[in-house]
Structure formats: structure tokens, C-alpha cells
N, C-alpha and C positions, 0 to 999 in steps of 0.2 A: 473606388479602389479598399481593399482591406490593408490596417495595418498587424503583422506576426511578431512575435519574438521568438525569436533562436538562442537558445541558451545552450553557452559554448563549455567547452572544456575545463576553464578557466573561469568558470560560472558567470562570465558575463551575457547579462541579457540585452540580444543584438536583437532594434529593432528594420525590419524590413517591411515595405509596399509592395504589395500583389495587386496587378489588375482582379477584379470581379471574375471575369473570365480565365484567369491564367493556366497556363497550360503545364503539364508535366516538364517540360523543358524551363518555362518559365522557374518555375518554383527551381531547375536543379541550375539554373542561373544565379537565382538567388543566395543557395547556399553556398554553391561556390565564392559570391562574391563576400558572405560572410565567414568563410572558412579560410580563401584565399589560396585554392589550390584549384588545378584543370578538370575539368568535367570529369577525365578518368578517374583521378583522384579522387573525387565526389562519391562519382558511386559506390565506393568503398563503407562508404559510413550509411547508418542506418538512424532513420530518427522515430520520432513516437510522439504523439499526439492524442490526448485526451487515454492514455493507455495504448492506443492505437496503432501499429508499425507503417510507417509511410517508409517503402523499400523501393527506392529511384530508379532501380537498375531491371522492374520487375513491371510495368502501366500495370496490369491487371490487379497487383495488388494497391497501387499509389492510388489507381480509381476508385477502387472499393470504399476506400476511407478520405476520398479529396474534400468529402463535403464539411468533414473533423475540422478543416482547416477554414478557420472563422475570422473575424475581427480581434484582434486583441488573444489569439490564442497562444498559447506557449508550447513553441516546441523543442524537443530534448533532442541534442547531435547525439549520436552513441557511434564512436568508430568501431566495424567488423572487424574483428581478430579470429585466430584461432582458438584461442581459448576464450573471449568474448569483447568484450566491448565496456569505453567507459567513460564517468563524466566525474569529474570531480566536485565532492559533497561540499558545496560552497553555499548552497541557501539555507541550509539550518545555521550554520556559523554567521553567515549575513543577517540573518534575521533574528538572533539573538545580542551579536555587537549592536544592530539599531533601535534595539527593545526600548533602550531606555530615554533614549530620545525622541522614540514614539510617545511613552508616554506621559512625557511633560506637553504633549498637545492635546493629549484627550483631556475630555469634561468630568469633570469632578463636583461632588458636594457634600457636605459633612453630613455624615450618618455614621451608625452603626454595623461596623464592619459582621458579615455574617459568617466569617471565616475562622476569625481570631479572635471577635466579640469585645475588641477595644470600640470605647462609643466616643461619639464625639472626633471622626477619624475622619481624613481624606480621601472618600471612596468613589470608586468607579462602579458606575451601573451596570451589573452582567447579568444580560436576561431579567430572571426574577431577584436576582441578590444583588446585594453591596458588598464593595471589598475593596479594601483600602491597598493601595498599590503595590507596597511590596509583597502581603499575600498575590495579590492578584499575578504580579511579575512572577513569582515561584511554583504557583497553582499552572498556570501557562506556560511555561517551561517544563513542569512534570506532563504534562497533558502532550507533548511534541506539537504545541498551537491548535492542537487538534481537542475541543471539548464539549462534553453537556451541560448543561444548568447544575449548579448545585441542589435546585429545591424542585424545577420540573425535567421532564427528560426531553427538552425539546433543545438539540446542539445550537452552543452560542456561537452567533453570527460577528465576526471579527468585525466587519465591515458596519458593523452599528458603534462600534468603539472606537478603532481608529480612525485617522481624518485624510491621513498621506496617501494619495493615492498610489504613489510608488512605492511603498512598504505594502499595501494593498494586493498589490502585481508582486513581488515579491513573495506573500504568505501564499497566493495563489499558485505560483510556480511552484512553492514548498510542497500544499496539498495535494497538485499533482503529479510531483514526484513522489509523495508518500505513496500513491496512488499506484505508480509503476513499479516499485518496489513489492505488491504483494502478487507480482506476476511471480511466478516459479522461476521462470529462465531472467529474472533479473535480480541481480544480487550485490552487495558492498563489500568491497574489501577491508576489511579488521586493521592493516598495518597503514594503507596511503589514502582510502577513505573514498574510491573512486565507485563508481556505478557501473558492472559489467553485465554483460548480455550473451549468454549461452546460447551459442548455436545448434550445438550438437547434442544439449543435455545431457553429458558425459560427466560425471562429477570431478573426475583430476584435473582441475583446471592450475593455470599459471598467469599471475596477473603480472604489468608490466614492469611493477615494482620487486618484481622477481620473487613476491611468496607463491609457494605452491600451496594450495588449499582445496578442500571440497569444495564445489559450490555449492551445496547446498545446507552445509551446516556450518559451513564455515571453518571449521578447524583445518590448523597446519596438518596437510599431509603425512599420512603414516602409510608405508606398504607394508608393511607386515602386517595393518590389522585392517584398511582398509582394500576396496575394490574397486577400480576403475570400471565401473557401470552406469548405465542412463537414471538419474532420477535419485541415486541413494551411492552413497559410499560401503552402506553393510554393519557400517557401525553404530548402531543407535546415530542414526540419522535422522533429520527434522522428519522431511515428509514422508518415510516410511512409518516413524514414530506417529504420524498424525493417522494412519491407516491401519496401525497394528492395535489388536485388544483380545483380551483375554475374556471367557466366558468365565461371570460369576455367581453364586445364588440370588436370586428374586430376592428383595425385603418382604414382599408378598406374597408367593408363594414357593418353598423350599423346593419344590418339582420345575420348576422352571428358573432358566439363565438367564441372564443378561451381560454385556459389553460394560466392563469397567473403565469403559474410557472409549468417548466418540466427537471427532472432528465434528462442530458445526457446520451443517451445508450452507450455509449462508455468508459469515464469513472467515470461516475456516479454524475461530480460537477451537484448540485442544479443551476439551472438558470430560470430569472426572465424575463416574457415577456414584452418586450421594446415597446408596441405600435407603432410597424411598422409591417412588414410584415411575413408571418408565419414561414419564415426560422429563425435557431436563430446557430449564430457560438459560440461552447462553450470557454468560457475565459483561462481554461485552458489546454484542447487538440487542440485545432482549428479545432474540426467537426463539420460541421457545417447542422441540422438534421431541419425537419419538427414538427414542435409543435404538429397538428394532427395525425397525420398517425408514427410520431416517423421514416422515414425511412432516410436516407441520401441524400439531399438537390436530388442531380441527378435522384436518383432512386426513390423518391416522382414524380419527372417530368417525368419519361419513365415509372412508373408504371401505374401512375393516369392519365396522359396525362393533368398535374396540372400546375397552376402559382401561384405566390407569394403572389396572392390577391384572390383564390378561394380555396374553401374545396376539401379535397381528399376524405376526408372519409365521411359519414354522422354523427359520433360521435368522438370525440379523441379517441385514442387507449390507454386502460390501462396499467400502468405497475403495477407490482407485485413484493411480495419481492423474491420471482424465479431471478430475474434479477439480483441480485447480488450476485460476489463470495463468495465463502465459500471452506473452506479449506476439509471438510468432502468429498463436493461433486465434489473436483477438478478430 
């Protein structure tokens, strides 16, 4: 038997046991019990596990990702609607509300805080650093519970700090929800805080709270300036901006042009040309890539026998909407 956790619209994590050899019908029955719905109503829902889609009315898609359903995994329930689907944004709120109580359970030692430099403070060991409780709390919230060490480049393992299994389960679910939001077809309503899934990829959407907005840039819908098309509203929209660039003069060679901005091929963070060489290191994931061919620096050098101040391709490689991750195409 395995135990899985279904995350419902009201933010509850509902545990359910499944046989190691469970079938699609067994899974549909479990979901129906969680939702309190009939089989027909249950099939209207969409689910996601590890940012992979579980489509109950399409056995071939469900079976493709069945092996992602493992012991103690988190499964998010998303209601399929004409304008999207929804899941209340409660995990982050729960994590914040419980943080003070969980910090009281954390082991501390007297040390110099490497953040505020207070001496002989009640500190928590955070990877290579020592932080007093107040600074650790502020720092963790600033990083949305996902951070790297302030001294070394390693990610901070919160399981080495917090001791409550229930709280660690909440943080794990929060981390998976954040990963879910990296998908282009997932978005959160700014008014009511629900998460939506876009099956059509058209920009004009209406939330269950009746807010009409652009799905991709989250701004209130303006029919006078916006266009209801796929992937963008056409008005300085987020993903459209990530793909756009203008050619500017290359710092080392006046006869050469280079894009003024590029989206990191690894984490999709937008970065600007710093008026130096063509290789740039992403400020988020630290991936170093070429602004012209978009290859990793080492691969650009190897593939094109190129250097920092020479063009590797005749014109910049064009990025497209297909580069962004989507739940529907996972």
C-alpha cells in the first residue's frame, strides 16, 4: 500500500491509501471520495503530481504519468473550467502562520549572527552560516521558503532545520506548488488567490471571482488595448516580453550587433546585456550562456570554436513560446 496526499480547494491535505497495483478506476474512486462527487463529476477535474498532468478521462495520459504517484506524494486538484481551473492559495499562508511555532522547536546555539552581526545571539545553523531567529525568519520569508546558503552556493535543506514532519510536509507541498506555477498554463488570480489552469492558452480569462484579466500578465482586461489571442494579450505581456529583443552595438566590436536582453534557457529568467562580452550568467540559476546562440558557454566554444568577442552565428537564435514549460505538454 502507498499513501498519497490530495490537496483540495480549501487547502486541506487529505491522505488516501492506494494499492501498489492500483488502476485508473481505483484512483478515480479515491478522488471521488476526497471530493464527495460522483464519478461523472470527478472526471471534470484535472490533477497534477510533480508538475505532471493526471487526466482522468484520458487513460493514455494518466498511464503515462502513473509512476509519478508514489508513497507520500502530493497531488493537486484543479477544476477544469472554460476559463481555467482553481486551487486556493493557502499553502504559503499556512507555512507563514505556523513558522513562529516551528522556530520554537528548532535547535539553537549561542553564536555570532552572520546576517546582523549580533554577538552571542541565539542562532540557528543554516548550512554554513549562523543566523539569529529573527533574521532567519525574515530571510526565509524574503526567499519564499526556497533559498541558497549565504556563504556557499548550495541550497538550504529545510529538513535539516525544522523537525516537525507535518510542517515539512507543508513546505514540500508548497515547493511543488511553486514548481507548478512555473508552467506557462498555470496562473494565480491576484484578487482571490486561486490558481488557474488554462486549457486554451487564450489570454482573456475570467476567474470564478468574476475578475476578467490577461492570464499571462495578470493585468485587468482592457478591451481597448488588449487582444484575446494565444500566449499574449499583445500589450507588453510577460512571455511576449521575454521573447523580444532589440539589437544593440556589441561592446568589443562596433561592427557587430547583439540582443539587448535574453531569457535564460534553463530557468526562463529575463536578463539584460551588460555591455561586456556575449556570455552572461543568469542571476537566478547561475547558468552561463551565449546571448547569440543561447548555448552554454562551454558548448558554444566547442560547437562554434568561438570566443567571448566573436559571433558564433550569423544572427541571434530566436526563442519561441514553445520553450516555456507547460502542464498540458508535460
